[in-house]
N, C-alpha and C positions, 0 to 999 in steps of 0.2 A: 430574637428578643428574649434575653434571659429573664426568667421569672414570669413571663407572660403566660406560658403554657405550663401547666402542672403535670402531675402524674396522668398518663394516658393521653397526653396531648391536648387536654381540654383547657380553655382559658379559665382563669381564676373566677371570673364572674359567672361562668356556667356552673362551676362547682358551688359557688356561694348561693346561686339561685336554687340549686338542687338541695342544698342544706336547708335553706329557708322553706322550701316546699315540704321537705321531710319534717321539719320542726312543726309546721302548721298541721300536717297530717297526723303526727303523733299527738299533738295537743287536741285535735278534734276527736280522735279515738279515745284518748284518756278521759276527756270531759264528757263526750257524748255517749260512750259505751261503758268503759270500765268503771266510771264513777257510780254506775248503777248496779255494780256487782260486788257489794261488800261481803267480806267473810271475816267473822270475828272482829268486826268493827274497822277493818282496814281494806283498802283498795290496792290492787296491784299497781306498781309504778312502771308503766310501759317505757317511759323515757329512760329510767335507770337501767332497765333490762336491755334496751337498745344500745345505750352507751357501753355497757359491760360487754355485750356480744360484739360490737364493733371493735372495741379494744382487743378482745380475744382474736378476732378474725383478721384485723388489719394492723394491729400493733398499738403501742402506747401512745404515739403521737396522734393517731386517728381517734383513739379513745379520749384523749384530752380535748381535742377539737370538738367532738360530738358532746363531750361532757360539759364544756363551756356553753355550747349552743343550746342544748336541751336543758341544762341546769338554769341558764338565764331565763329561758321560757317558763320553766316551772316556778322560778322565783317571781317573775312578773305576774303570772296567773295567780299565784298564791298570795302575793302582796305583803307577806310578813317575812322579815329577815332576808331581804333582797341580797343575794350573793351567797347565801348559805348552801343552797342546792348547787349553784355553780361550782363552788369549791369542792363539795363532797362528791359530785358527779365526776368532775375532772380528776380528782384523786382516784376514784373508783375506776375510771377508764384507763388511767395510767397503770394502776396495779393489775387490772385484768390483762392488759397487753404484756406486762412484765411476767405475770404468771404463765401466760400461754406460750411464752418462749421456752419455758422450763419444764413443761409437762407434756406427756403424750396424750393427745385427745382423739381417741378412736370411737367414742360414742357420744351421744348427746347428754349422757348422764354427767360427764365431766363439766361441761358448761353449766348444767343445772346446778351442780354443787358449788361451782365458783360463783355463779350469780347469787345463790342463796347466801353464801358466806360473805360476799362483798356487799350485799344488801344490808346485812347487820353492820358491817364496818362503816358504810356510808351513813347509816342511821346514827351511829356513835359519833361520827364527825359532825353531822348536823346538830345533834344534841349538845355536843361540846361547844359549837359556835353559839347556839341558842343560850346556853348557860353563860358564856362569855359576855353576852349582851344583856344579861339580867333576867332571862326567862327561867323561872323555877320549874324545871322538868325533872322529876324523880328518875334516876338512872334505872333501878331495877324494874319499876313499873313500865318505863318506856321500852325497855328491851322485851319484857314479857308480853305486854299488851300490844305493842306495835311492831317492833323490829322482827321478832321471830315469826309471827303470822305472815307479815309481809314478805319475809325471806322465803317461806314456803310457797306463798302465792306467786312471787316472782320466779321462783325455781320452776314451777309448773308452766308459767307463761313462756319460758324459754323455748319449749317445743314448737309452738306455732310461729313465734318471732324468728327463731333460728331458721325455720323453713322459708319464711318470707324473705329474710335477708339473703339466704342462699340463692333464691330465685331471682333476686334483683342484682345479682352479680357479685355479692360478697363471697370471699373464699370460705368454704365450709369449715367449721371448727372441728 
């Protein structure tokens, strides 16, 4: 049966169920734990960190798939600009996979830097979409007050998330 079994011989519905459970787990940790740990007015974005690391570890296609899944979940939970996180996360996951094919990753510092940089890029994409829909968000203030502190926070979050993903069968970065 062509198309029934995907990578690793698992049926598509098993993979879809795993993704759904992953999305629920990430959402629970984001809302239940990380939302109570603000730094400089921002919270880390666990969903984005996972999307970028999966993109780096498993390639652009996986980064896009997880970007769509976790971006849609973030949009639904946020309730504003539904689709904006989906687009920015999917683009981030694709770019993370693209970058990982072109650089040598011998330490966790490289994924930390990539996640920090792509956090800023995803924020710029989100802010561009918001402005396109009429939200007046000042660019310099958005970068200074939100994107840069979140980039640092997400970069630090890479260490434990990278470890967890490696333990759950993802190829180490």
